[in-house]
C-alpha positions in Angstrom: -17.8 41.0 -15.8 -20.8 41.6 -18.0 -23.5 43.8 -16.3 -27.2 42.9 -16.5 -30.2 45.2 -16.3 -30.4 44.3 -12.6 -26.8 45.4 -12.0 -27.6 48.7 -13.7 -30.7 49.1 -11.6 -28.7 48.6 -8.5 -26.3 51.2 -9.7 -29.1 53.7 -10.1 -30.3 53.0 -6.6 -26.9 53.5 -5.1 -26.5 56.7 -7.0 -29.8 58.1 -5.7 -28.9 57.2 -2.1 -25.6 58.9 -2.5 -27.3 62.0 -3.6 -29.1 62.3 -0.3 -31.7 64.6 -1.7 -34.7 65.5 0.5 -37.2 64.7 -2.3 -35.7 61.3 -3.1 -37.5 58.1 -2.0 -36.2 56.1 0.9 -34.3 52.9 0.2 -37.3 50.6 0.5 -39.5 52.8 -1.7 -36.8 53.3 -4.2 -36.1 49.6 -4.5 -39.8 48.8 -5.0 -40.1 51.5 -7.7 -37.1 50.3 -9.5 -38.4 46.8 -9.6 -41.8 48.0 -10.9 -40.1 50.1 -13.6 -37.9 47.2 -14.6 -40.9 44.9 -14.8 -42.6 47.4 -17.2 -39.4 47.7 -19.3 -38.9 44.0 -19.6 -42.5 43.6 -20.9 -41.4 46.0 -23.7 -37.8 45.0 -24.6 -35.5 42.0 -24.4 -32.7 43.1 -22.0 -30.3 40.9 -24.0 -30.7 43.3 -27.0 -31.0 47.0 -27.5 -32.8 48.7 -24.7 -33.7 52.0 -22.9 -32.4 54.5 -20.4 -35.1 55.9 -18.1 -35.3 59.1 -16.0 -37.9 59.9 -13.5 -37.7 63.1 -11.6 -40.0 65.3 -9.6 -39.6 69.1 -9.2 -36.2 68.7 -10.7 -35.0 66.1 -8.2 -34.1 62.6 -9.8 -36.1 59.7 -8.4 -34.8 57.1 -10.8 -32.0 56.9 -13.4 -31.4 53.5 -14.9 -30.4 51.6 -18.0 -31.9 48.4 -19.3 -30.6 46.4 -22.2 -27.4 46.8 -24.3 -25.7 49.9 -25.7 -23.7 47.7 -28.0 -25.3 44.3 -28.7 -22.2 42.7 -30.2 -19.9 43.8 -27.4 -22.4 43.2 -24.7 -22.0 46.7 -23.3 -24.9 47.7 -21.0 -26.9 50.9 -21.2 -26.2 53.1 -18.1 -27.5 56.6 -17.0 -24.4 58.0 -18.8 -25.1 56.4 -22.2 -25.6 59.0 -24.9 -28.6 58.8 -27.2 -29.6 60.7 -30.3 -32.7 62.7 -29.0 -33.9 63.2 -32.6 -37.0 65.5 -32.5 -37.1 65.6 -28.7 -34.3 68.2 -29.1 -36.6 70.7 -30.9 -37.6 72.3 -27.6 -33.9 73.0 -27.0 -33.8 74.9 -30.3 -36.8 76.8 -29.2 -35.1 77.7 -25.9 -32.1 79.0 -27.9 -34.5 81.2 -29.9 -36.1 82.5 -26.6 -32.6 83.4 -25.2 -32.1 85.7 -28.2 -35.6 87.2 -27.6 -34.6 88.0 -24.1 -31.3 89.5 -25.3 -33.3 91.8 -27.5 -31.8 90.4 -30.7 -34.9 88.8 -32.1 -38.7 89.4 -32.2 -41.0 86.4 -32.6 -43.5 88.2 -34.9 -40.8 89.4 -37.2 -40.6 87.9 -40.8 -37.7 85.4 -40.9 -36.4 87.3 -44.0 -35.4 90.0 -41.5 -32.8 87.6 -40.0 -32.2 85.5 -43.1 -31.9 88.1 -45.8 -31.3 85.4 -48.4 -34.5 83.6 -47.7 -36.3 83.6 -51.0 -39.2 81.2 -51.0 -42.2 82.8 -52.7 -45.1 82.8 -50.2 -48.7 83.8 -50.7 -50.4 86.1 -48.2 -48.3 87.5 -45.4 -44.6 86.8 -44.7 -43.4 83.7 -42.8 -42.5 84.7 -39.2 -40.3 83.2 -36.5 -43.4 82.1 -34.6 -44.7 80.3 -37.7 -41.5 78.2 -37.7 -41.8 77.4 -34.0 -45.4 76.3 -34.3 -45.2 74.3 -37.5 -47.5 76.6 -39.4 -45.1 78.1 -42.0 -46.5 76.2 -45.0 -43.0 75.7 -46.2 -41.5 72.5 -47.8 -39.9 69.9 -45.5 -36.5 68.4 -46.4 -37.3 65.1 -44.6 -40.4 64.6 -46.7 -41.0 63.8 -50.4 -40.1 67.4 -51.0 -36.5 66.4 -50.9 -35.0 65.8 -54.4 -31.4 65.5 -53.5 -29.2 62.4 -53.2 -28.7 60.3 -50.0 -25.1 61.7 -49.8 -26.3 65.3 -50.0 -28.9 64.5 -47.3 -26.4 63.1 -44.9 -24.1 66.1 -45.3 -26.7 68.8 -45.4 -25.9 71.9 -43.3 -28.2 74.7 -42.2 -26.7 77.0 -44.9 -27.1 74.4 -47.6 -30.6 73.6 -46.4 -31.6 77.2 -47.0 -30.2 77.1 -50.5 -32.2 74.0 -51.2 -35.4 75.5 -49.6 -35.1 78.5 -51.8 -35.5 76.2 -54.8 -38.8 74.8 -53.5 -42.4 76.0 -53.5 -44.4 76.7 -50.4 -47.2 74.2 -49.7 -49.6 76.9 -48.5 -49.8 80.4 -46.9 -48.5 80.6 -43.4 -50.6 80.7 -40.2 -53.6 78.6 -41.4 -52.6 74.9 -41.0 -50.5 72.9 -38.6 -48.1 70.5 -40.4 -45.1 69.1 -38.6 -42.0 70.2 -40.5 -38.3 69.6 -39.7 -37.2 72.3 -42.1 -38.7 74.9 -39.9 -36.4 74.0 -36.9 -33.4 73.8 -39.2 -34.2 77.4 -40.2 -34.5 78.4 -36.5 -31.0 77.0 -35.9 -29.7 79.0 -38.8 -31.3 82.1 -37.4 -29.4 81.4 -34.1 -26.2 81.1 -36.1 -26.7 84.3 -38.1 -27.6 86.4 -35.0 -24.9 85.0 -32.7 -22.0 84.5 -35.0 -21.6 81.0 -33.6 -22.4 77.6 -34.9 -25.7 76.3 -33.4 -23.7 73.6 -31.6 -21.4 76.1 -29.9 -24.3 78.5 -29.1 -26.2 75.7 -27.5 -23.2 74.6 -25.5 -22.5 78.1 -24.2 -26.0 79.3 -23.5 -28.0 76.1 -22.8 -25.9 73.1 -21.8 -23.1 74.7 -19.9 -25.4 76.8 -17.6 -27.4 73.7 -16.9 -24.2 71.7 -16.0 -24.6 69.3 -18.9 -21.0 68.4 -19.5 -21.5 65.4 -21.8 -24.2 66.6 -24.2 -23.0 67.2 -27.8 -24.6 68.2 -31.1 -23.5 66.3 -34.2 -22.8 68.9 -36.8 -19.9 67.6 -38.8 -17.3 69.3 -36.5 -17.9 67.1 -33.4 -17.0 63.4 -32.9 -19.4 61.4 -30.9 -18.0 60.1 -27.6 -17.4 56.4 -26.9 -20.4 56.4 -24.5 -22.8 56.9 -27.5 -25.0 53.9 -28.0 -25.2 51.9 -31.2 -28.5 52.2 -33.1 -30.7 49.2 -34.0 -34.0 48.1 -35.3 -35.9 45.0 -34.1 -38.1 43.6 -36.8 -41.5 42.0 -36.3 -39.8 38.6 -36.2 -37.6 39.6 -33.4 -34.4 39.9 -35.5 -32.1 42.7 -34.4 -30.2 44.7 -37.0 -27.9 47.7 -36.9 -29.7 50.9 -38.0 -28.2 54.4 -38.3 -28.9 57.5 -40.4 -26.6 60.2 -39.0 -27.1 63.7 -40.3 -25.2 66.9 -39.4 -28.0 69.4 -39.9 -29.0 71.0 -36.6 -32.1 72.5 -35.0 -34.5 69.7 -35.8 -32.4 67.0 -34.1 -28.8 65.8 -33.7 -28.5 66.4 -30.0 -26.9 63.5 -28.2 -27.4 63.3 -24.4 -27.9 61.0 -21.5 -30.6 60.7 -18.9 -28.1 62.1 -16.3 -27.7 65.2 -18.4 -31.4 65.4 -19.1 -32.0 65.4 -15.3 -29.8 68.5 -15.1 -31.6 70.1 -18.1 -35.0 69.4 -16.6 -34.0 71.1 -13.3 -32.6 74.1 -15.2 -35.9 74.5 -17.0 -38.0 74.1 -13.9 -35.8 76.5 -12.0 -36.0 79.0 -14.9 -32.2 79.0 -15.0 -31.9 79.2 -18.8 -34.7 81.4 -19.7 -37.0 83.6 -17.6 -40.3 82.4 -16.1 -42.3 84.3 -18.7 -40.4 82.8 -21.6 -40.6 79.3 -20.2 -44.3 79.5 -19.6 -44.7 80.8 -23.2 -42.8 77.7 -24.4 -45.2 75.5 -22.6 -48.3 77.3 -24.1 -50.0 76.2 -27.3 -49.9 78.6 -30.3 -52.7 80.0 -32.4 -53.6 80.3 -36.1 -54.1 83.7 -37.7 -57.8 83.4 -37.1 -57.3 83.2 -33.4 -58.2 79.5 -33.0 -55.7 77.3 -31.1 -53.3 75.2 -33.2 -54.2 71.5 -33.1 -52.2 68.5 -34.3 -53.7 65.3 -35.7 -54.6 64.1 -32.2 -56.2 67.4 -31.2 -53.3 68.5 -29.0 -51.7 71.9 -29.1 -48.2 72.8 -30.0 -45.9 75.2 -28.2 -42.2 75.8 -28.5 -41.0 72.3 -29.4 -43.6 70.8 -27.1 -46.9 69.0 -27.7 -49.5 70.5 -25.4 -51.8 67.8 -24.0 -55.5 68.8 -24.7 -56.7 67.2 -21.4 -53.8 67.2 -18.9 -51.3 69.7 -17.7 -48.6 67.8 -19.6 -46.2 68.8 -22.3 -44.2 66.2 -24.2 -42.4 65.4 -27.4 -41.3 62.2 -29.2 -38.3 61.6 -31.4 -37.7 58.9 -34.0 -34.8 58.4 -36.5 -32.6 55.6 -37.7 -31.6 53.6 -34.7 -33.3 55.8 -32.0 -36.7 56.4 -30.4 -37.1 58.9 -27.6 -39.8 60.5 -25.5 -39.8 63.2 -22.9 -42.8 64.4 -20.9 -43.2 67.0 -18.2 -46.2 66.9 -15.8 -46.5 70.6 -15.1 -49.1 70.1 -12.3 -47.5 67.3 -10.3 -43.9 68.1 -11.2 -42.9 64.8 -12.7 -40.6 64.4 -15.6 -40.2 61.1 -17.4 -37.7 60.4 -20.2 -37.3 57.2 -22.1 -34.5 56.9 -24.6 -34.0 53.8 -26.7 -31.4 52.6 -29.2 -34.1 50.6 -31.0 -36.1 52.7 -33.4 -39.1 50.5 -33.0 -39.4 50.8 -29.2 -42.7 52.4 -28.2 -41.0 54.9 -25.9 -44.1 57.1 -25.5 -46.3 54.3 -24.2 -43.6 53.2 -21.8 -43.1 56.7 -20.5 -46.8 57.1 -19.9 -47.0 53.8 -18.0 -44.0 54.9 -15.8 -45.6 58.3 -15.1 -48.8 56.5 -14.0 -46.8 54.3 -11.7 -45.1 57.2 -10.0 -48.2 59.4 -10.0 -50.3 56.7 -8.4 -47.7 56.3 -5.6 -46.9 59.9 -5.1 -47.9 61.8 -1.9 
């Protein structure tokens, strides 16, 4: 029997009741919240097409996990809390966590030039050397392989690895000296993944599994790096055009660090709890990750909206909220953590045109308004 969004919502409710967690809502409250969230979602998407998976938790305890719409439109397969989505750039904070684990092990220093860890890094740079922190905060001034800087073929792009990426980068010119301007750059996080690989002797995917995902209990999260086959629970990617027409959309890459993490809202709930319980990295490191960086002149880094940038997190200029969005062929994602009230909201979509950030903010407002 084909499941509808309502059936998935009921599944989410049954799951939460089965958890019997002290911070969970009672049955009446949970039912009301689920209906309110579903109403918000159905104003954004057509549940007969590609949809979203939603997580809401507080202090690491899930309050709602639900799927709306279809993981496979042709087959009519519903999205569930176990459906795997490409996080795209939402995965950048995970790469930053991997870097911080190496800092804690004494294998890496954030203020060290990256050439100390990547001896074959050979991009000419004016002024001082590019450091690890520059990569983390998007102030390296280097070229970006996902921009017009890329001069290779589509086939080369799709099969680009972290090692091949460095070889390509070495043939480019830096845009500017490091430490003076914020400019979002996917190449920086690909370099961070390569640093992890060089220092650990493992692929980034294997290191992330052993030191991030496994300790958090995330049994179904994978990184697409050319050596891993995506599970059957992975959603199909789509794009809904302005006229409402749904078409398949997919642009898989195997480079790691800046994206390519596939996970579910159920596993994200475990990740969120691990972060908030400081299970992966120590309190000091995690608080650093949630703190905005600074330029060389001491002024705080600001993006185009005036917000700060930490370790793979956008630091809200007005609220105690850190967040990140992700967008790629066939996927749109958003993850936010309210560090003051303890809420976490994740919205993962298999339609690249879904406004996941707006939906996540509306869901946060709904729960914050009704919180104790």
